[in-house]
Every structure is written in structure tokens, then in C-alpha cells.
C-alpha positions as CSV (number, residue, x, y, z in Angstrom):
1,M,-11.9,3.2,-8.1
2,E,-14.2,0.5,-9.4
3,L,-13.1,-1.5,-12.3
4,E,-14.9,-4.1,-14.3
5,Q,-11.9,-6.4,-14.6
6,Q,-8.8,-6.9,-12.6
7,V,-6.1,-4.5,-13.6
8,K,-2.5,-5.8,-14.1
9,I,0.3,-3.3,-13.5
10,L,4.0,-4.0,-14.0
11,T,6.5,-1.9,-12.2
12,V,10.2,-2.1,-13.1
13,D,13.0,-0.8,-11.0
14,D,16.3,-2.2,-9.7
15,N,15.8,-0.5,-6.3
16,P,13.7,-2.6,-4.0
17,V,12.6,0.4,-2.0
18,N,11.2,2.0,-5.2
19,L,9.4,-1.3,-6.2
20,F,7.9,-1.5,-2.7
21,L,6.8,2.2,-2.7
22,I,5.2,2.0,-6.1
23,S,3.5,-1.3,-5.4
24,T,2.2,0.0,-2.0
25,I,0.8,3.2,-3.5
26,V,-0.8,1.3,-6.5
27,K,-2.5,-1.1,-4.1
28,K,-3.9,1.8,-2.1
29,I,-5.3,3.4,-5.2
30,C,-6.5,0.1,-6.8
31,P,-6.8,-2.5,-4.1
32,D,-7.8,-5.2,-6.5
33,A,-5.0,-4.6,-8.9
34,I,-2.4,-7.3,-9.6
35,V,1.0,-5.7,-9.3
36,Y,4.0,-7.4,-10.8
37,E,7.5,-6.4,-10.0
38,A,10.6,-6.7,-12.1
39,K,14.2,-5.8,-11.1
40,N,15.7,-5.5,-14.5
41,G,14.9,-5.2,-18.2
42,A,15.0,-8.9,-18.9
43,E,12.5,-9.7,-16.1
44,A,10.3,-6.8,-17.3
45,L,10.2,-8.2,-20.9
46,E,9.4,-11.7,-19.6
47,F,6.6,-10.5,-17.3
48,Y,5.2,-8.3,-20.1
49,K,5.1,-11.3,-22.5
50,Q,3.4,-13.6,-20.0
51,N,1.0,-11.2,-18.3
52,A,0.1,-8.4,-20.8
53,P,-0.2,-5.7,-18.2
54,D,-2.6,-2.8,-18.5
55,L,0.0,-0.2,-17.3
56,L,3.8,-0.3,-17.0
57,F,5.9,1.9,-14.6
58,L,9.5,1.8,-16.0
59,D,12.7,3.1,-14.5
60,L,15.3,4.0,-17.1
61,K,18.6,3.1,-15.4
62,L,18.3,-0.7,-15.1
63,P,21.4,-3.0,-14.6
64,D,21.0,-4.9,-17.9
65,I,19.0,-3.1,-20.5
66,H,18.3,0.6,-20.5
67,G,14.6,1.4,-19.9
68,L,14.2,3.1,-23.3
69,E,15.4,-0.1,-25.0
70,V,12.8,-2.1,-23.0
71,A,10.2,0.3,-24.2
72,K,11.3,0.0,-27.8
73,I,11.1,-3.8,-27.6
74,I,7.6,-3.6,-26.0
75,R,6.4,-1.2,-28.7
76,A,7.8,-3.6,-31.4
77,T,5.7,-6.4,-29.9
78,D,2.6,-4.5,-29.0
79,S,-0.3,-6.1,-30.9
80,D,-3.9,-4.8,-30.8
81,K,-3.6,-3.3,-27.4
82,R,-1.0,-0.6,-26.6
83,T,0.2,-0.8,-23.1
84,P,0.8,2.7,-21.5
85,I,4.4,3.0,-20.5
86,V,5.2,5.6,-17.8
87,V,8.8,6.4,-17.1
88,V,9.7,6.8,-13.4
89,S,13.0,8.7,-13.0
90,A,15.0,10.8,-10.6
91,N,16.2,12.9,-13.5
92,N,13.9,15.4,-15.1
93,A,12.1,14.4,-18.3
94,E,14.6,15.9,-20.7
95,E,17.6,14.5,-18.9
96,S,15.9,11.1,-18.9
97,G,15.5,11.1,-22.7
98,Y,11.7,11.3,-22.4
99,D,10.3,12.7,-25.6
100,A,6.5,13.0,-25.7
101,S,6.5,13.2,-29.5
102,S,8.4,9.9,-29.9
103,N,5.3,7.7,-29.3
104,L,7.5,5.4,-27.2
105,I,6.6,6.6,-23.7
106,D,3.2,7.7,-22.7
107,D,4.0,9.8,-19.5
108,F,6.6,10.6,-17.0
109,V,6.7,10.6,-13.1
110,D,9.5,12.1,-11.1
111,K,11.2,10.4,-8.2
112,P,10.8,10.6,-5.3
113,I,7.5,9.0,-6.1
114,K,4.4,10.7,-4.7
115,Y,0.9,9.3,-4.1
116,D,-0.8,12.1,-6.1
117,S,1.4,11.6,-9.1
118,L,0.6,7.9,-9.3
119,K,-3.1,8.5,-8.7
120,A,-3.2,10.9,-11.6
121,I,-1.4,8.5,-13.9
122,I,-3.6,5.6,-12.9
123,G,-6.7,7.7,-13.4
124,K,-5.4,8.7,-16.9
125,F,-4.6,5.3,-18.2
126,I,-6.8,2.8,-16.3
């Protein structure tokens, strides 16, 4: 995948194994991407503010702020550029609170995380 500029991707999960897995897969798909990792909602919001990622992979069950609240705060601060937010959850989409019509979340990926799923998401949004 050739890109004109360096892509910034933020992945948010309190499980270090999931962070490592997503980061590893993303780097295989987009070797030149910068992958930021956040372990909770507060870190995610801080990284988002400072780094304006091109794509965000977001777990919902975070230790401090629920992922949907993180998404709401991001949407409230989105300026000209809307960052795609992709929920990554072990629950199915409905159980996770994912609602495609809400305009809050852009897509959904099931856990366990698979290479093909992330490749399709990256291809869709990057």
C-alpha cells in the first residue's frame, strides 16, 4: 500500500496483547504508518489531541472511560477532518452498542482480531 503521506493510527485497548496484535498487523499492512498505543480513554484523548490520527481502533471496555464516551468526546472536537473510529470488541456489534446510524462509530471489528479484517478496514479508510 503506497501512501503519499505518513499515516497515523491510534489503537486503544487496556489489554497489552491486543495492542501488540493490532500494532503488528497494522505495521505489516502499512509499514510506514506511525502507530500510537493508548491503554485507556484518557490516554486516547490526549494522543488524539496531540497527534490527529488518520484512523482510530477503539476498544469499548476501558478501565476509566467507556469507549463510546471517548468516541463522543472525539466527535465533539472533530474539526474539518473526521477521524474514522473503528470499534474493536469481543462482543458482537449489537451487544457492544455499535449503531451504524448513530454517526458516532464508522465501523466494527470482532475480536479475536484477524489480519484480513484489519486490512479491509485500512483499505476502506486510508
